[in-house]
Backbone bond lengths (Angstrom), bond angles and torsions (degrees), N, CA, C in turn:
res aa  C-N    CA-C-N  psi(-1)  N-CA   C-N-CA  omega(-1)  CA-C   N-CA-C  phi
1 M - - - 1.457 - - 1.514 111.08 -
2 I 1.280 117.11 134.18 1.471 121.71 177.24 1.520 108.42 -108.90
3 R 1.304 115.69 128.33 1.456 119.21 176.70 1.496 109.93 -73.82
4 T 1.263 118.19 141.29 1.444 121.90 -174.82 1.555 112.33 -71.35
5 E 1.350 118.13 -33.74 1.452 118.27 -178.15 1.542 110.36 -70.91
6 H 1.325 118.40 -31.17 1.477 120.17 176.37 1.537 111.24 -75.35
7 A 1.300 116.53 -36.67 1.465 118.43 178.00 1.532 110.88 -66.17
8 G 1.325 117.82 -35.40 1.463 121.22 177.74 1.522 111.07 -68.45
9 A 1.343 117.73 -37.49 1.452 120.75 179.69 1.535 109.71 -67.15
10 W 1.306 117.42 -38.29 1.473 121.07 179.20 1.525 110.56 -65.02
11 Q 1.289 117.81 -40.44 1.466 121.21 179.47 1.523 111.33 -66.55
12 R 1.296 118.75 -34.12 1.455 120.62 -179.72 1.522 111.94 -71.06
13 R 1.307 119.36 -32.01 1.444 123.06 -178.04 1.525 113.70 -80.22
14 R 1.289 118.56 -15.91 1.453 121.59 -175.12 1.522 111.00 -75.73
15 W 1.311 115.38 130.21 1.468 120.58 179.73 1.535 109.43 -87.95
16 T 1.304 114.60 151.03 1.473 118.82 178.39 1.542 109.51 -77.03
17 L 1.295 114.97 162.22 1.453 120.06 179.34 1.538 110.35 -63.94
18 Q 1.316 116.77 -38.12 1.466 120.70 179.18 1.521 110.54 -62.09
19 F 1.333 118.42 -42.30 1.462 121.21 179.09 1.514 111.27 -67.36
20 R 1.324 118.15 -41.56 1.462 120.62 178.36 1.510 111.35 -64.29
21 L 1.342 117.45 -39.48 1.478 119.05 177.61 1.523 111.03 -67.34
22 A 1.308 117.20 -37.59 1.474 120.42 178.92 1.522 110.66 -64.72
23 I 1.327 117.60 -44.01 1.459 121.39 178.43 1.518 110.51 -64.94
24 G 1.330 117.34 -44.84 1.458 120.72 179.63 1.517 112.12 -63.18
25 T 1.311 117.40 -40.33 1.473 120.92 178.56 1.514 110.18 -66.46
26 G 1.309 117.10 -42.45 1.464 121.45 178.89 1.536 111.63 -61.28
27 V 1.335 116.12 -44.04 1.447 120.02 178.11 1.518 110.91 -63.06
28 L 1.316 116.38 -42.20 1.469 120.95 179.68 1.521 110.86 -63.02
29 V 1.327 117.72 -41.25 1.478 121.01 179.40 1.521 110.19 -64.76
30 V 1.338 117.80 -41.75 1.457 121.21 179.76 1.528 110.16 -64.23
31 I 1.318 118.20 -43.89 1.475 121.48 -179.27 1.517 109.99 -64.67
32 C 1.342 118.10 -45.78 1.466 120.71 179.30 1.508 111.83 -64.48
33 S 1.311 118.35 -37.97 1.463 121.54 178.11 1.516 110.43 -64.32
34 F 1.337 117.45 -43.51 1.439 120.99 179.01 1.522 111.35 -62.75
35 M 1.347 116.63 -43.65 1.461 120.37 179.33 1.519 111.62 -63.78
36 L 1.344 118.07 -40.23 1.455 121.80 177.45 1.521 110.81 -64.59
37 L 1.309 117.66 -42.01 1.468 121.98 177.77 1.505 110.90 -60.76
38 M 1.337 118.42 -45.34 1.459 121.70 179.41 1.530 110.74 -65.45
39 F 1.306 117.49 -39.09 1.475 120.62 178.59 1.514 110.36 -63.03
40 I 1.310 117.11 -44.78 1.463 120.30 -179.35 1.523 110.17 -65.40
41 N 1.312 118.84 -42.67 1.466 121.92 -179.74 1.529 111.16 -63.34
42 V 1.307 117.49 -43.58 1.472 120.09 -179.67 1.534 109.76 -67.23
43 T 1.304 117.71 -42.23 1.463 121.91 -179.90 1.530 110.18 -61.95
44 V 1.317 117.76 -46.66 1.455 120.54 -179.62 1.533 110.90 -65.46
45 A 1.330 117.30 -37.18 1.450 119.75 178.03 1.532 111.77 -63.64
46 I 1.321 116.02 -41.23 1.466 120.13 179.62 1.528 110.38 -67.97
47 I 1.327 116.63 -44.81 1.472 120.04 -178.26 1.530 111.12 -66.16
48 S 1.307 117.31 -43.12 1.472 120.18 -178.18 1.514 109.83 -68.95
49 D 1.330 119.12 -33.63 1.451 122.71 176.94 1.529 109.74 -63.39
50 R 1.306 116.84 -43.81 1.475 120.99 178.45 1.517 111.67 -67.54
51 A 1.334 117.41 -37.58 1.445 121.22 179.63 1.520 111.24 -66.50
52 I 1.315 117.41 -38.43 1.468 120.74 177.38 1.503 110.32 -66.77
53 D 1.332 118.41 -42.57 1.455 121.88 179.09 1.526 111.39 -62.92
54 S 1.315 117.28 -43.41 1.469 120.59 -179.15 1.523 110.06 -69.88
55 A 1.325 118.77 -34.07 1.444 120.92 179.28 1.518 110.29 -68.59
56 L 1.311 118.25 -35.88 1.458 120.15 177.93 1.519 111.67 -69.74
57 L 1.319 117.64 -32.95 1.460 121.31 177.18 1.508 111.76 -73.38
58 A 1.340 117.43 -30.64 1.451 120.75 -175.23 1.522 113.73 -81.02
59 T 1.331 119.28 -16.86 1.450 121.21 -178.73 1.518 109.80 -73.86
60 P 1.303 117.40 135.36 1.487 119.66 178.29 1.502 112.31 -71.63
61 A 1.288 114.91 145.85 1.479 120.01 177.71 1.513 109.48 -77.71
62 T 1.326 115.71 132.50 1.452 120.52 178.26 1.512 109.59 -108.23
63 D 1.323 114.85 146.15 1.484 119.99 -178.87 1.500 111.97 -93.96
């Protein structure tokens, strides 16, 4: 036997498929954006580090 007040509470807490897809898509976009941001930051840090090292080697020594 299922009590009616508990069955009603369960139905109110259930999310629709559209809401679950919207939340899942939003979470996926946030995660992908964060990963892209980290990739760009690491790539720029590596490239700028190499550019600074090569610029220091390319400058002529002055007496």
